C-alpha positions as CSV (number, residue, x, y, z in Angstrom):
1,M,0.0,0.0,0.0
2,S,1.1,3.5,-0.7
3,R,0.6,7.0,0.7
4,K,-1.7,7.7,-2.2
5,N,-4.0,4.8,-1.1
6,V,-4.1,6.2,2.5
7,A,-5.0,9.7,1.2
8,K,-7.8,8.3,-0.9
9,L,-9.4,6.3,1.9
10,A,-9.0,9.2,4.4
11,G,-10.4,11.7,1.9
12,V,-7.4,14.0,2.1
13,S,-4.4,15.0,0.0
14,E,-1.1,13.1,-0.1
15,A,0.5,16.2,1.3
16,T,-1.8,16.0,4.4
17,V,-0.9,12.4,4.9
18,S,2.8,13.4,4.7
19,R,2.3,16.2,7.3
20,V,0.5,13.7,9.6
21,F,3.3,11.1,9.6
22,N,6.1,13.7,9.7
23,N,4.3,15.6,12.4
24,V,4.8,18.9,10.5
25,G,2.6,22.0,10.7
26,P,-0.8,22.5,12.3
27,I,-3.1,19.5,11.7
28,R,-6.7,19.2,12.9
29,E,-7.2,16.3,15.4
30,E,-10.1,15.0,13.3
31,T,-8.0,14.9,10.2
32,K,-5.1,13.2,12.0
33,R,-7.5,10.5,13.3
34,K,-8.8,9.9,9.8
35,V,-5.3,9.5,8.3
36,L,-4.1,7.2,11.1
37,K,-7.3,5.1,10.9
38,A,-6.9,4.7,7.1
39,A,-3.3,3.8,7.5
40,K,-4.1,1.1,10.0
41,E,-6.9,-0.3,7.9
42,L,-4.5,-0.5,4.9
43,S,-1.6,-1.8,7.0
44,Y,0.5,1.2,5.8
45,Y,3.7,1.8,7.7
46,P,5.9,4.7,6.5
47,N,9.6,4.2,6.4
48,S,10.9,5.5,9.7
49,I,14.3,6.4,8.3
50,A,12.8,8.4,5.5
51,Q,10.5,10.1,8.1
52,S,13.5,11.1,10.2
53,F,15.3,12.7,7.2
54,A,12.1,14.5,6.1
55,R,11.5,16.2,9.4
56,R,15.3,16.4,10.3
57,R,14.6,14.6,13.5
58,S,15.6,11.3,15.2
59,G,12.0,10.1,15.7
60,N,12.8,9.4,19.4
61,I,11.7,10.9,22.6
62,G,14.2,10.5,25.4
63,V,13.1,9.4,28.9
64,I,15.7,10.4,31.4
65,V,15.7,8.3,34.6
66,P,18.1,8.4,37.6
67,H,20.7,5.7,37.8
68,F,21.2,4.1,41.2
69,P,24.0,1.6,41.3
70,K,22.8,-1.9,42.1
71,V,19.2,-0.8,42.1
72,D,16.8,-1.9,39.3
73,V,14.6,1.2,39.3
74,I,12.7,0.1,36.1
75,S,11.2,-2.9,37.8
76,T,9.6,-0.8,40.5
77,Y,5.8,-0.1,40.2
78,Y,6.4,3.7,40.2
79,F,8.8,3.7,37.2
80,S,7.1,0.9,35.3
81,Q,3.7,2.6,35.4
82,L,5.1,6.0,34.3
83,L,7.1,4.3,31.4
84,N,4.1,2.3,30.4
85,G,2.0,5.5,30.0
86,I,4.8,7.2,28.2
87,G,5.4,4.3,25.8
88,T,1.7,3.9,25.0
89,K,1.3,7.5,24.0
90,L,4.6,7.7,22.0
91,A,3.6,4.5,20.1
92,E,0.3,6.2,19.2
93,E,2.2,9.2,17.9
94,G,4.7,7.1,15.9
95,Y,7.7,8.0,18.1
96,G,10.3,5.7,19.6
97,L,11.2,5.7,23.3
98,L,14.9,6.1,24.1
99,L,15.7,5.3,27.7
100,L,18.5,7.5,29.1
101,F,20.1,6.9,32.5
102,S,21.4,9.9,34.4
103,P,24.1,9.2,37.0
104,M,23.0,10.9,40.3
105,D,26.4,12.5,41.1
106,E,27.3,13.9,37.7
107,P,26.6,17.4,36.4
108,K,23.4,17.6,34.4
109,D,23.5,18.7,30.7
110,Y,20.2,17.9,29.1
111,I,20.9,19.9,25.9
112,Q,23.6,17.4,24.9
113,F,20.9,14.8,24.1
114,Y,19.4,17.2,21.5
115,L,22.7,18.4,20.0
116,S,23.7,14.8,19.5
117,Q,20.4,14.3,17.5
118,R,19.6,11.3,19.7
119,V,16.2,12.7,20.7
120,D,13.6,15.2,19.6
121,G,12.2,15.8,23.0
122,C,12.8,14.7,26.6
123,I,10.7,13.6,29.6
124,I,12.7,13.9,32.8
125,I,11.9,11.6,35.8
126,G,13.7,12.0,39.1
127,S,15.0,15.5,38.9
128,K,15.8,17.0,42.3
129,N,16.0,20.5,43.8
130,I,19.8,20.4,44.2
131,P,22.7,22.6,43.1
132,G,23.2,22.4,39.4
133,E,19.8,20.9,38.5
134,I,17.9,24.2,38.3
135,E,20.7,25.8,36.2
136,A,20.6,22.8,33.8
137,L,16.8,23.1,33.5
138,E,16.9,26.8,32.9
139,K,19.3,26.3,30.0
140,L,17.0,23.7,28.6
141,H,13.9,25.8,29.0
142,N,15.5,29.0,27.6
143,K,16.5,27.1,24.4
144,N,12.8,26.4,23.9
145,L,13.4,22.7,23.4
146,P,10.5,20.3,24.0
147,Y,10.6,18.6,27.4
148,C,8.5,17.8,30.4
149,L,9.4,17.2,34.0
150,L,7.5,14.3,35.5
151,N,6.4,14.2,39.2
152,Q,8.7,17.2,40.1
153,T,8.1,20.9,40.2
154,F,10.3,23.9,41.0
155,Q,8.5,26.7,42.7
156,G,9.1,30.1,41.0
157,H,10.4,28.6,37.8
158,P,8.4,28.4,34.5
159,F,9.4,24.8,33.8
160,H,7.0,22.4,31.9
161,F,5.8,19.7,34.3
162,L,3.1,17.0,34.7
163,D,2.5,16.1,38.4
164,A,0.0,14.7,40.8
165,N,-1.6,16.8,43.6
166,H,0.5,15.3,46.4
167,Y,-0.5,18.0,48.8
168,D,-4.1,17.0,48.4
169,G,-3.2,13.3,48.8
170,S,-1.3,13.8,52.0
171,F,-4.0,16.2,53.4
172,K,-6.8,13.6,52.7
173,A,-4.9,10.7,54.1
174,V,-3.9,12.4,57.4
175,S,-7.4,13.9,57.7
176,L,-8.8,10.4,57.4
177,L,-6.7,9.2,60.3
178,I,-7.6,12.3,62.4
179,K,-11.3,11.6,61.6
180,K,-10.9,8.1,62.9
181,G,-9.8,9.6,66.2
182,F,-6.0,9.6,66.0
183,Q,-4.8,13.0,67.1
184,K,-1.2,12.1,66.7
185,V,0.2,10.7,63.5
186,L,3.8,9.7,62.7
187,F,5.0,10.6,59.2
188,L,7.6,8.8,57.2
189,N,8.4,11.2,54.4
190,G,10.8,11.0,51.4
191,P,13.9,13.2,50.7
192,M,13.1,16.9,50.7
193,E,15.0,17.4,47.4
194,Y,11.8,16.1,45.7
195,S,8.9,18.5,45.4
196,N,6.4,15.7,46.1
197,S,8.0,15.2,49.6
198,V,7.6,19.0,50.2
199,D,4.0,18.9,49.1
200,R,3.2,15.9,51.3
201,L,4.8,17.6,54.3
202,A,2.6,20.7,53.7
203,G,-0.5,18.5,53.4
204,Y,0.4,16.6,56.6
205,Q,0.9,19.8,58.5
206,D,-2.3,21.5,57.2
207,A,-4.4,18.5,58.0
208,F,-3.6,19.1,61.7
209,A,-4.1,22.8,61.4
210,N,-7.5,22.2,59.7
211,A,-8.5,20.0,62.6
212,E,-7.2,22.6,65.1
213,L,-4.7,20.1,66.5
214,T,-1.0,20.7,67.3
215,Q,1.7,18.8,65.5
216,N,5.3,18.3,66.5
217,T,8.3,18.1,64.1
218,D,9.6,15.2,66.2
219,W,6.8,13.1,64.6
220,I,8.4,13.4,61.2
221,F,11.0,10.9,59.8
222,H,12.7,10.6,56.5
223,G,13.5,7.6,54.2
224,N,14.5,7.5,50.5
225,Y,11.4,5.8,49.1
226,S,12.9,2.3,49.3
227,R,11.5,-0.6,51.3
228,K,14.9,-0.8,53.1
229,S,14.6,2.8,54.4
230,G,11.2,1.9,55.8
231,L,12.7,-1.1,57.5
232,L,15.4,1.1,59.0
233,A,12.9,3.8,60.1
234,S,11.0,1.1,62.1
235,E,13.9,1.1,64.6
236,K,13.1,4.7,65.6
237,I,9.3,4.5,65.1
238,G,8.8,1.2,67.0
239,P,9.3,2.7,70.5
240,L,6.7,5.4,69.7
241,I,3.9,3.1,68.5
242,K,2.2,2.8,71.9
243,D,1.8,6.6,72.1
244,F,0.9,7.3,68.5
245,K,-0.8,4.2,67.0
246,A,-1.1,5.9,63.5
247,I,1.4,6.3,60.7
248,F,1.4,7.9,57.3
249,A,4.1,6.9,54.8
250,G,5.2,8.8,51.7
251,N,5.0,5.7,49.5
252,D,4.0,2.1,49.7
253,R,7.5,0.7,49.6
254,M,8.5,2.5,52.7
255,A,5.2,1.6,54.3
256,I,5.8,-2.1,53.6
257,G,9.3,-1.9,55.0
258,L,8.0,-0.2,58.1
259,M,5.3,-2.9,58.5
260,Q,8.0,-5.6,58.2
261,G,10.2,-3.9,60.8
262,L,7.4,-3.3,63.2
263,G,6.3,-6.9,62.8
264,Q,9.7,-8.1,63.8
265,Q,9.3,-6.0,67.0
266,G,6.0,-7.7,67.7
267,Y,3.6,-5.0,66.6
268,Q,0.6,-6.0,64.5
269,V,-1.1,-3.8,61.9
270,G,-4.8,-3.3,62.8
271,K,-4.2,-4.3,66.4
272,D,-1.4,-2.1,67.6
273,Y,-1.3,0.6,65.0
274,V,-2.8,1.7,61.6
275,I,-0.9,2.8,58.6
276,I,-1.6,4.5,55.2
277,G,0.9,4.4,52.3
278,Y,1.1,6.2,49.0
279,D,0.9,5.2,45.3
280,D,-1.5,2.3,45.3
281,S,1.1,-0.1,44.0
282,D,0.5,-3.7,43.3
283,L,2.2,-4.7,46.5
284,S,-0.3,-2.6,48.5
285,K,-3.1,-5.0,47.5
286,I,-1.3,-8.2,48.5
287,T,0.2,-7.3,51.9
288,T,-1.4,-8.8,55.0
289,P,-3.4,-6.9,55.9
290,A,-4.0,-5.0,52.6
291,L,-2.4,-1.5,52.7
292,S,-4.6,1.6,52.7
293,T,-2.9,4.0,50.3
294,V,-3.3,7.1,48.1
295,K,-4.0,6.2,44.5
296,V,-1.8,8.2,42.1
297,P,-2.6,8.0,38.4
298,L,1.0,7.1,37.4
299,F,0.1,5.6,34.0
300,D,-2.0,8.7,33.1
301,M,0.8,11.0,34.2
302,G,3.3,9.3,31.9
303,Y,0.8,9.3,29.0
304,L,0.0,13.0,29.4
305,A,3.7,14.0,29.8
306,A,4.4,12.3,26.5
307,E,1.4,14.1,25.0
308,K,2.7,17.4,26.2
309,V,6.2,16.8,24.7
310,V,4.7,15.9,21.3
311,Q,2.5,19.0,21.4
312,L,5.6,21.2,22.2
313,L,7.5,19.4,19.4
314,S,4.8,20.1,16.8
315,S,3.9,23.7,17.8
316,D,5.6,27.0,18.0
317,E,3.4,27.9,21.0
318,K,5.4,29.4,23.9
319,R,2.9,28.8,26.7
320,V,4.2,26.9,29.8
321,I,2.6,23.5,30.4
322,Q,2.0,22.9,34.1
323,E,-0.6,20.4,35.2
324,R,-1.5,18.4,38.3
325,L,-3.7,15.3,38.3
326,S,-6.0,14.5,41.2
327,V,-5.4,11.6,43.7
328,T,-7.7,9.4,45.8
329,V,-7.4,7.7,49.2
330,I,-8.1,4.0,49.0
331,E,-9.1,2.5,52.4
332,R,-8.1,-1.1,53.1
333,E,-7.6,-3.1,56.2
334,S,-4.4,-1.5,57.4
335,S,-6.2,1.7,58.4
336,N,-8.9,-0.1,60.4
337,M,-8.1,-0.7,64.0
338,S,-10.6,-3.2,65.4
339,L,-9.3,-3.5,68.9
340,I,-8.3,0.0,69.7
341,K,-10.4,3.1,69.2
342,G,-8.2,6.0,68.0
343,R,-6.4,8.3,70.3
């Protein structure tokens, strides 16, 4: 089948078919759908190499993820869901996904990926508010190159981002525990270099303020979002369980590590304490008891981040893309204490 056949079936010109597949110029969504539908029906697949030369692009969108030595980040629920969403959208748009690992301790230079013609746009996962990062992002943004930060924001900077409303998730989770009668809630948060940790802390604090309750900074602990860090935190949190009886964790992996560590100390979820995690990972559903958590639309976040980058790539529009998706608290057995009424 040829481009001419696709144009005839879609009821458009061959030039329009060419613009759709090369992602060149303004194209109505309805027209684009007609062309892609016709191409699918005719099993027409344009030559990807020819496409790249035609639009002077690589045809790839880079996804930059942090590299942790000896840690398989891609297998985690968080990264796998984000990447699944990104890959799904890029496949729909005819782009390839190029996975790029960024060593944590090396200076950031995002522009190099564009100059080397390896990618046409970037989705950045795992950026942190640390020296050098903001400068690298400012250079990228000022070059007007298509990119999107995923699950990270920088207050006061006009960077493109796609995030979830982590403040709201934390506020709702802690408010639920307070409503159940727990006036003191321990908080295991992530590193403060991540904006989602900052947002969760603000939500945690405001939940107490909204309930007209006092909250002490001694109730706050920090991990690194790994199960091991939750296990280690249990050594400090365990001695406090009898006085607090309620815990909110910044993600499910830390919550599960914390549950394991407290279990080794003889504390039982639902009997001695309650806990709420964050992310609604697969593991949250199979723990014993099942973990209450905050559902984050990770797949949708990845999908929409890819959509934003493609939009920036195919448009001269200068507006800044900043969007937060809503989250939901999922109640399961771990937040129900049958033998102890909240304190």
